[in-house]
C-alpha positions as CSV (number, residue, x, y, z in Angstrom):
1,M,-17.2,-16.6,-2.5
2,T,-17.5,-13.5,-2.2
3,T,-19.8,-10.3,-3.9
4,L,-18.2,-7.3,-4.5
5,S,-16.1,-7.2,-7.4
6,A,-13.7,-4.5,-9.6
7,G,-15.9,-1.2,-9.6
8,D,-17.5,-1.7,-6.5
9,K,-16.9,0.8,-3.4
10,A,-14.1,-1.1,-0.9
11,P,-16.3,-1.5,2.1
12,D,-15.9,1.4,5.6
13,F,-14.1,-0.7,8.0
14,K,-12.9,0.1,11.3
15,A,-9.9,-2.6,13.2
16,V,-7.5,-2.8,15.6
17,D,-3.4,-3.8,14.6
18,Q,-1.8,-6.4,16.3
19,D,-0.7,-3.7,18.0
20,G,-4.0,-2.0,19.3
21,N,-4.1,0.8,16.2
22,T,-7.9,0.9,14.6
23,H,-7.6,1.5,10.9
24,T,-10.3,2.6,8.3
25,L,-10.8,2.5,4.8
26,Q,-10.6,6.0,5.6
27,D,-6.7,6.1,6.6
28,Y,-6.0,4.9,2.9
29,K,-7.6,8.0,0.7
30,G,-4.6,8.7,-2.1
31,K,-3.3,5.5,-2.0
32,K,-3.7,1.9,-3.7
33,L,-4.9,-0.5,-0.9
34,V,-3.9,-4.1,-0.9
35,V,-6.2,-5.7,1.4
36,F,-5.6,-9.3,2.0
37,F,-7.2,-11.8,3.9
38,Y,-6.3,-15.2,5.1
39,P,-7.2,-17.8,7.3
40,K,-4.8,-18.3,9.7
41,A,-1.2,-16.7,11.5
42,S,1.7,-19.1,11.6
43,T,0.2,-21.8,9.3
44,P,2.2,-22.9,6.1
45,G,0.1,-20.8,2.8
46,C,-0.1,-18.2,5.6
47,T,3.1,-17.3,5.8
48,A,3.8,-18.1,2.5
49,E,1.7,-15.3,0.9
50,A,3.1,-12.7,4.0
51,C,7.0,-13.4,3.0
52,N,5.9,-13.6,-0.5
53,L,3.9,-9.9,0.1
54,R,7.0,-8.5,2.5
55,D,9.8,-10.1,0.1
56,N,8.0,-7.4,-2.7
57,W,7.6,-4.2,-0.1
58,T,9.8,-2.2,-1.2
59,T,8.3,-2.1,-5.0
60,F,4.7,-1.8,-3.6
61,Q,5.5,0.9,-1.5
62,S,7.6,2.6,-4.5
63,Q,3.8,2.2,-6.5
64,N,2.5,3.9,-3.7
65,Y,0.7,1.1,-2.1
66,A,-0.4,0.1,1.9
67,I,-0.7,-3.0,2.9
68,L,-3.0,-4.4,5.5
69,G,-3.5,-8.8,6.1
70,V,-6.8,-9.3,8.2
71,S,-7.4,-13.1,9.5
72,A,-9.9,-13.6,12.7
73,D,-6.9,-14.2,14.8
74,S,-6.1,-12.5,18.1
75,Q,-3.8,-9.0,18.5
76,K,-1.8,-11.7,20.5
77,R,-1.4,-14.3,17.7
78,Q,-1.2,-11.3,15.0
79,S,1.9,-10.1,17.1
80,N,3.7,-12.7,16.9
81,F,3.3,-13.9,13.8
82,K,4.1,-9.8,12.3
83,T,7.2,-10.4,15.0
84,K,8.3,-13.8,13.5
85,H,8.5,-12.9,10.1
86,E,9.6,-9.2,9.9
87,L,5.9,-8.1,8.0
88,P,6.6,-4.6,7.7
89,F,2.4,-3.8,7.6
90,P,0.0,-4.0,9.5
91,L,-2.4,-7.1,10.3
92,L,-5.5,-6.8,11.6
93,A,-7.3,-8.5,13.9
94,D,-10.9,-8.5,12.4
95,E,-11.8,-11.4,16.0
96,D,-15.6,-9.8,15.5
97,K,-15.3,-10.8,12.1
98,S,-16.7,-7.3,10.9
99,V,-14.0,-6.3,8.3
100,I,-14.1,-10.3,7.2
101,N,-18.1,-9.7,6.7
102,A,-18.2,-6.7,4.9
103,F,-15.9,-7.9,2.5
104,G,-18.2,-11.2,2.5
105,V,-15.1,-13.7,2.8
106,W,-16.8,-15.8,5.6
107,G,-18.4,-19.2,4.3
108,P,-18.3,-22.9,4.0
109,K,-15.1,-24.4,3.3
110,K,-14.1,-28.0,2.2
111,F,-10.5,-29.6,3.4
112,M,-9.5,-33.1,3.6
113,G,-13.1,-34.0,3.9
114,K,-14.0,-32.0,6.3
115,E,-16.8,-29.1,5.9
116,Y,-16.4,-26.3,8.4
117,E,-16.6,-22.4,8.3
118,G,-13.5,-19.8,7.5
119,I,-12.2,-17.3,5.9
120,H,-11.7,-17.9,2.1
121,R,-8.0,-16.4,1.0
122,T,-9.2,-13.5,-0.7
123,T,-7.1,-10.2,-1.9
124,F,-9.3,-6.8,-2.9
125,V,-6.4,-4.1,-4.6
126,I,-8.6,-0.9,-3.8
127,D,-7.8,2.8,-6.0
128,E,-7.0,5.5,-4.1
129,E,-10.7,6.5,-3.9
130,G,-11.3,3.1,-2.5
131,V,-13.5,1.5,-5.3
132,I,-11.9,-2.3,-5.8
133,S,-9.8,-1.8,-8.8
134,E,-9.6,-5.8,-8.6
135,V,-10.8,-9.3,-6.7
136,I,-8.1,-12.0,-6.6
137,Q,-9.6,-15.1,-5.3
138,K,-7.1,-18.0,-6.1
139,V,-4.0,-16.1,-4.7
140,K,-0.7,-18.3,-5.5
141,T,0.4,-17.9,-1.6
142,K,4.8,-17.5,-3.1
143,S,4.0,-16.0,-5.7
144,H,1.5,-13.0,-4.6
145,A,2.6,-10.2,-5.1
146,E,3.8,-11.0,-8.8
147,Q,-0.7,-10.7,-9.1
148,I,-0.8,-8.1,-7.7
149,L,1.6,-6.0,-8.9
């Protein structure tokens, strides 16, 4: 789906999280950044993925990683999701899909025979210099941290 691949410069983005704080790519210079895109907060697959990353948070921190979750959900929905599952990382409320489109993860999907437009579950690992080191398109929601680490 996405046209971005390892070795590409990560798109410069700017979006607000569940609390209204602004995040940009520049904020994470000097850190490894995991940007995971998920279809909808509080759905089973997205919850499994976010909680798996949460459960491995100390390992990520010890290896100089920051994590950002991104979906087109509202700030309120992201806030509820973060609070309910005690997620230690920010969730970007990308309602205008500017970050989603910059990373190229929006497009046609099929579910139970129906076609619709939506977010393709994709994770980008970005190095300390803002270059994509890995694109994970076949995300295993229950063991996603292992795929990244």
